[in-house]
N, CA, C and O of each residue as an XYZ file, in Angstrom:
256
protein
N       0.851     -1.172      0.000
C       0.000      0.000      0.000
C       0.897      1.235      0.000
O       1.882      1.293      0.735
N       0.555      2.209     -0.817
C       1.378      3.409     -0.902
C       1.157      4.296      0.320
O       0.177      4.151      1.050
N       2.091      5.210      0.517
C       1.999      6.121      1.658
C       0.819      7.078      1.489
O       0.228      7.523      2.473
N       0.481      7.390      0.247
C      -0.636      8.287     -0.024
C      -1.835      7.449     -0.466
O      -1.785      6.767     -1.490
N      -2.897      7.508      0.307
C      -4.109      6.764     -0.033
C      -4.844      7.481     -1.162
O      -4.960      8.706     -1.155
N      -5.335      6.718     -2.121
C      -6.122      7.285     -3.209
C      -7.564      7.439     -2.755
O      -8.151      6.511     -2.199
N      -8.124      8.603     -2.992
C      -9.525      8.860     -2.674
C     -10.374      8.065     -3.659
O     -10.208      8.226     -4.868
N     -11.287      7.205     -3.178
C     -12.103      6.401     -4.101
C     -12.957      7.255     -5.035
O     -13.222      6.859     -6.170
N     -13.383      8.412     -4.570
C     -14.167      9.302     -5.434
C     -13.294      9.834     -6.566
O     -13.725      9.885     -7.718
N     -12.070     10.229     -6.235
C     -11.157     10.706     -7.279
C     -10.839      9.608     -8.279
O     -10.781      9.863     -9.482
N     -10.634      8.392     -7.796
C     -10.361      7.276     -8.713
C     -11.531      7.066     -9.668
O     -11.331      6.854    -10.864
N     -12.749      7.126     -9.142
C     -13.940      6.960     -9.977
C     -14.034      8.090    -10.995
O     -14.337      7.850    -12.164
N     -13.777      9.321    -10.556
C     -13.875     10.461    -11.468
C     -12.810     10.408    -12.556
O     -13.050     10.851    -13.679
N     -11.641      9.874    -12.237
C     -10.603      9.728    -13.258
C     -11.078      8.770    -14.350
O     -10.799      8.982    -15.530
N     -11.795      7.713    -13.954
C     -12.316      6.756    -14.936
C     -13.349      7.389    -15.854
O     -13.476      6.992    -17.012
N     -14.091      8.373    -15.347
C     -15.134      9.006    -16.154
C     -14.562     10.003    -17.151
O     -15.205     10.327    -18.150
N     -13.363     10.487    -16.882
C     -12.785     11.525    -17.729
C     -13.248     12.917    -17.327
O     -12.988     13.883    -18.045
N     -13.923     13.035    -16.202
C     -14.497     14.315    -15.765
C     -13.769     14.923    -14.577
O     -14.255     15.891    -13.991
N     -12.624     14.381    -14.212
C     -11.929     14.819    -13.006
C     -11.533     16.297    -13.064
O     -11.639     17.004    -12.062
N     -11.081     16.765    -14.223
C     -10.664     18.170    -14.321
C     -11.846     19.117    -14.098
O     -11.696     20.165    -13.469
N     -13.012     18.746    -14.610
C     -14.199     19.567    -14.401
C     -14.600     19.554    -12.928
O     -15.060     20.566    -12.401
N     -14.429     18.426    -12.271
C     -14.685     18.318    -10.833
C     -13.781     19.285    -10.069
O     -14.234     19.980     -9.160
N     -12.501     19.324    -10.443
C     -11.564     20.235     -9.785
C     -11.969     21.692    -10.021
O     -11.853     22.521     -9.118
N     -12.442     22.009    -11.227
C     -12.867     23.382    -11.520
C     -14.041     23.804    -10.642
O     -14.095     24.939    -10.169
N     -14.981     22.884    -10.429
C     -16.115     23.174     -9.541
C     -15.592     23.431     -8.133
O     -15.986     24.407     -7.495
N     -14.707     22.562     -7.642
C     -14.158     22.722     -6.292
C     -13.406     24.043     -6.152
O     -13.546     24.736     -5.144
N     -12.610     24.390     -7.160
C     -11.849     25.644     -7.118
C     -12.787     26.841     -7.085
O     -12.568     27.785     -6.327
N     -13.830     26.804     -7.904
C     -14.791     27.903     -7.957
C     -15.458     28.087     -6.597
O     -15.590     29.211     -6.113
N     -15.875     26.992     -5.989
C     -16.535     27.068     -4.686
C     -15.554     27.603     -3.634
O     -15.934     28.400     -2.777
N     -14.304     27.165     -3.702
C     -13.297     27.639     -2.750
C     -13.044     29.138     -2.921
O     -12.863     29.860     -1.941
N     -13.031     29.598     -4.178
C     -12.760     31.014     -4.452
C     -13.938     31.908     -4.090
O     -13.758     32.987     -3.526
N     -15.143     31.455     -4.416
C     -16.315     32.308     -4.225
C     -17.010     32.073     -2.888
O     -17.662     32.971     -2.354
N     -16.870     30.870     -2.353
C     -17.570     30.522     -1.126
C     -19.056     30.299     -1.339
O     -19.814     30.196     -0.374
N     -19.481     30.223     -2.599
C     -20.908     30.085     -2.905
C     -21.072     29.228     -4.157
O     -20.767     29.669     -5.265
N     -21.554     28.005     -3.971
C     -21.698     27.084     -5.113
C     -22.652     27.628     -6.165
O     -22.560     27.262     -7.337
N     -23.572     28.503     -5.755
C     -24.537     29.062     -6.715
C     -23.849     29.942     -7.759
O     -24.368     30.124     -8.860
N     -22.691     30.484     -7.416
C     -21.945     31.323     -8.366
C     -21.141     30.468     -9.347
O     -20.483     31.002    -10.240
N     -21.192     29.165     -9.187
C     -20.384     28.245     -9.992
C     -21.253     27.387    -10.912
O     -20.816     26.326    -11.357
N     -22.456     27.826    -11.195
C     -23.397     26.990    -11.946
C     -22.902     26.606    -13.335
O     -23.194     25.505    -13.801
N     -22.160     27.482    -14.008
C     -21.624     27.124    -15.339
C     -20.703     25.911    -15.228
O     -20.791     24.981    -16.029
N     -19.824     25.927    -14.236
C     -18.890     24.814    -14.050
C     -19.624     23.554    -13.589
O     -19.282     22.445    -13.998
N     -20.635     23.730    -12.735
C     -21.439     22.591    -12.279
C     -22.151     21.954    -13.477
O     -22.197     20.729    -13.591
N     -22.703     22.776    -14.362
C     -23.408     22.254    -15.538
C     -22.460     21.506    -16.463
O     -22.826     20.466    -17.010
N     -21.237     22.024    -16.646
C     -20.243     21.337    -17.478
C     -19.912     19.970    -16.887
O     -19.861     18.972    -17.605
N     -19.686     19.932    -15.576
C     -19.360     18.679    -14.893
C     -20.521     17.695    -15.003
O     -20.317     16.512    -15.276
N     -21.734     18.186    -14.789
C     -22.924     17.327    -14.863
C     -23.082     16.742    -16.274
O     -23.398     15.563    -16.431
N     -22.859     17.578    -17.295
C     -22.968     17.107    -18.678
C     -21.913     16.045    -18.976
O     -22.196     15.058    -19.656
N     -20.711     16.245    -18.472
C     -19.636     15.259    -18.667
C     -20.019     13.934    -18.019
O     -19.869     12.873    -18.627
N     -20.511     13.996    -16.793
C     -20.905     12.771    -16.090
C     -22.065     12.076    -16.800
O     -22.085     10.850    -16.901
N     -23.032     12.855    -17.292
C     -24.167     12.256    -18.003
C     -23.697     11.580    -19.278
O     -24.196     10.511    -19.632
N     -22.749     12.185    -19.967
C     -22.184     11.594    -21.176
C     -21.515     10.257    -20.848
O     -21.668      9.284    -21.586
N     -20.780     10.214    -19.747
C     -20.140      8.968    -19.317
C     -21.188      7.892    -19.028
O     -21.050      6.750    -19.467
N     -22.234      8.261    -18.289
C     -23.308      7.315    -17.961
C     -23.968      6.802    -19.243
O     -24.234      5.608    -19.376
N     -24.227      7.706    -20.176
C     -24.849      7.310    -21.450
C     -23.960      6.325    -22.211
O     -24.453      5.348    -22.775
N     -22.652      6.584    -22.225
C     -21.717      5.678    -22.905
C     -21.718      4.306    -22.247
O     -21.712      3.282    -22.931
N     -21.725      4.287    -20.924
C     -21.732      3.010    -20.206
C     -23.037      2.253    -20.450
O     -23.034      1.030    -20.591
N     -24.139      2.978    -20.499
C     -25.439      2.359    -20.743
C     -25.446      1.693    -22.113
O     -25.910      0.562    -22.255
N     -24.931      2.396    -23.125
C     -24.867      1.828    -24.476
C     -23.939      0.631    -24.519
O     -24.227     -0.369    -25.177
N     -22.819      0.738    -23.810
C     -21.804     -0.307    -23.802
C     -22.371     -1.616    -23.252
O     -22.044     -2.697    -23.742
N     -23.221     -1.509    -22.234
C     -23.761     -2.711    -21.584
C     -25.211     -3.007    -21.929
O     -25.826     -3.890    -21.331
N     -25.758     -2.279    -22.884
C     -27.168     -2.460    -23.256
C     -27.457     -3.859    -23.773
O     -28.543     -4.392    -23.545
N     -26.500     -4.458    -24.466
C     -26.715     -5.776    -25.066
C     -26.251     -6.919    -24.180
O     -26.393     -8.085    -24.546
N     -25.702     -6.597    -23.026
C     -25.235     -7.622    -22.099
C     -26.427     -8.112    -21.292
O     -27.162     -7.321    -20.701
N     -26.607     -9.427    -21.274
C     -27.761     -9.984    -20.551
C     -27.296    -10.761    -19.343
O     -28.118    -11.306    -18.606
């Protein structure tokens, strides 16, 4: 086991390809202190995650 533990959420987000957008949302919230001011970044992240879910759904649609 490495000295630095990997955050399971970060590992999952890396698999989705949306990790950078996740960081942008976190940075915006840290800078502004108000998630409501970060809605553009939240929407980008949400769209990325939905795209990943859609791809996975198609990928496993024929698996029984």
